[in-house]
Each structure stands twice: as structure tokens, then as C-alpha cells.
C-alpha positions, 0 to 999 in steps of 0.5 A, a space after each residue: 546422826 554424825 558418824 565419827 571416823 577413827 583414824 587409829 588403825 586396829 591390827 591383828 597379828 597377821 596385819 602386823 606381820 604385813 604392815 609393821 614388821 615380819 619378825 617371823 622372816 627376820 627374827 634377829 633384826 627389826 625391819 619396819 615395813 611401813 612408809 611412815 613412822 608409827 605408834 603402836 598402842 598395846 591395850 585392852 578394853 578393860 584397862 582404865 589408863 588405856 581408855 584415858 589415852 584412847 581419845 588422845 591417840 585419836 586426836 594425834 592421829 587426826 593432827 598428824 594425819 599423813 605423817 604417822 600411823 597410829 596402830 592399836 593392838 588389843 592384847 586380849 584378842 592378840 595374846 600371841 603378839 603381845 607375848 612376842 613383844 613381852 607386853 607385861 603392863 598396858 598400855 604399852 606404846 611402841 614408837 617406831 621411827 623410820 630407820 631406827 630400832 623402835 622404842 617402848 614406853 609404858 603407861 598412860 602418857 599425857 598428850 604433850 609427852 606423846 607430841 614430844 615423842 612424835 616430834 623428836 623420835 618419829 619425825 626428827 624435828 628436834 
């Protein structure tokens, strides 16, 4: 029996406040708490496009292991967090570079678009 380990990290609102940004302490300023850039996937289990990008995000988490974090937030379980980020359609993806404001993208992106965003926005390899 093979076990597949997922490299994406599921976040609760409490985890988000600890690992990503404690927007309760700094409501008017984005202060990223991570030590590597991140992508945060706001998704739901019933969402078709979310299911389409899930394996892509797993591949990217593997490919960029040690360089970025890929977090997943279940908008059904974490409705308050989704509302705080104004998530209206899913998937919504928050790209979080190290020392800049995060950028939101919506919809199921193809893998090459994710890679381009990772290289240019997160890892600054343009």
C-alpha cells in the first residue's frame, strides 16, 4: 500500500493568524508572518474548478518544496476567514510575496500560469 503525502497545508482561521498574518493585531497593515512566500487557495470540496487545480497545487508544492508554502483554506469550514478576505467566488488564490502586499487571483489557473506567478511574483525570478 502506498501512502501519498500531501505537501499542501490546510489552514484554519487560528492557523492563519499564527502562520500567515494576524490581521486582528494589524488590521490596517498586511504583515506576513511566514519565512517563505506562499499561495493560499480558498476552495470548497464541492467546487469543480477547485478539484481541477488541487492536483496542480500538490505538484507545485512538491516542485517548489522548501521555496514556498501552499496553503489551503476550506471556505465551508472557515466561512469567517473567507468573509474577512471578501471571497465571493472560488477558487480564489492569494499570492503572498515576502515583503509586498499579497495579490488575489480568481478562477482555476493552468499550471504554467501558476508557475509564472510563482517565479515572478513570489520568487522574483523575472
